[in-house]
C-alpha positions in Angstrom: 319.0 135.6 -39.9 316.7 132.6 -39.2 316.6 130.0 -41.9 313.2 128.5 -42.6 313.0 124.9 -43.5 309.9 123.8 -45.5 308.9 120.2 -45.7 308.4 118.8 -49.2 304.8 118.6 -50.3 303.2 115.2 -50.2 301.1 114.5 -53.2 298.0 112.5 -52.7 298.2 109.3 -54.6 294.8 108.3 -55.9 294.1 104.7 -56.2 291.6 103.5 -58.9 288.3 102.6 -57.5 287.5 98.9 -57.1 284.7 97.7 -59.2 281.4 96.9 -57.4 280.9 93.2 -56.9 277.7 91.3 -57.6 276.4 88.1 -56.2 275.2 85.2 -58.4 272.3 83.6 -56.5 271.0 80.1 -57.0 267.2 79.9 -56.4 265.5 76.7 -55.6 262.6 75.5 -57.8 260.7 72.2 -57.8 261.5 71.3 -61.4 265.2 71.3 -62.0 266.9 68.0 -61.1 269.6 68.2 -58.4 272.1 66.4 -60.5 271.7 69.0 -63.3 272.3 71.8 -60.8 275.5 70.2 -59.6 276.7 69.7 -63.2 276.1 73.4 -64.0 277.8 74.6 -60.8 280.8 72.4 -61.7 280.9 73.5 -65.3 280.2 77.2 -65.0 281.6 78.0 -61.6 284.5 75.6 -61.4 283.3 73.9 -58.2 284.3 70.5 -57.1 281.7 67.8 -56.6 281.4 68.3 -52.9 281.2 72.1 -53.0 278.7 72.0 -55.8 276.5 69.5 -53.9 276.7 71.6 -50.8 275.7 74.8 -52.6 272.8 72.9 -54.2 271.6 71.5 -50.9 271.8 74.9 -49.2 269.6 76.4 -52.0 267.3 73.4 -51.6 266.9 73.8 -47.9 266.9 77.6 -47.6 265.3 78.6 -50.9 268.4 80.4 -52.2 272.2 80.4 -51.9 275.0 82.8 -53.0 277.0 80.8 -55.6 279.8 83.3 -56.1 280.7 87.0 -56.2 282.0 88.7 -59.4 282.2 92.0 -61.1 279.0 92.9 -62.9 280.0 91.7 -66.3 281.3 88.3 -65.2 278.3 87.7 -62.9 275.9 88.5 -65.7 277.8 86.2 -68.1 278.0 83.3 -65.7 274.3 83.6 -64.7 273.2 83.8 -68.3 275.3 80.8 -69.4 273.8 78.8 -66.5 270.3 79.8 -67.3 270.8 79.0 -71.0 272.1 75.6 -70.1 269.0 75.0 -68.0 266.7 76.1 -70.8 268.6 73.9 -73.3 268.2 70.9 -71.0 264.5 71.6 -70.7 
């Protein structure tokens, strides 16, 4: 009599989906002082002086620049805090 060997079933392991990421974009305007933009980038996004200055200058030259990429909630919070700081500063 032939013996039949069956392979064990392999169960599909489902990984949780990664959350969608959202960009925080810095837009250039002709009103906000450059020094203030650098201060906000350092305070809200944890950038060093050189990196913050580079991001600010890129937005100045090109009209916009991606500051960072976060999950939706974090991106909204950071963008809102940066906008609020600008409004408070005038």
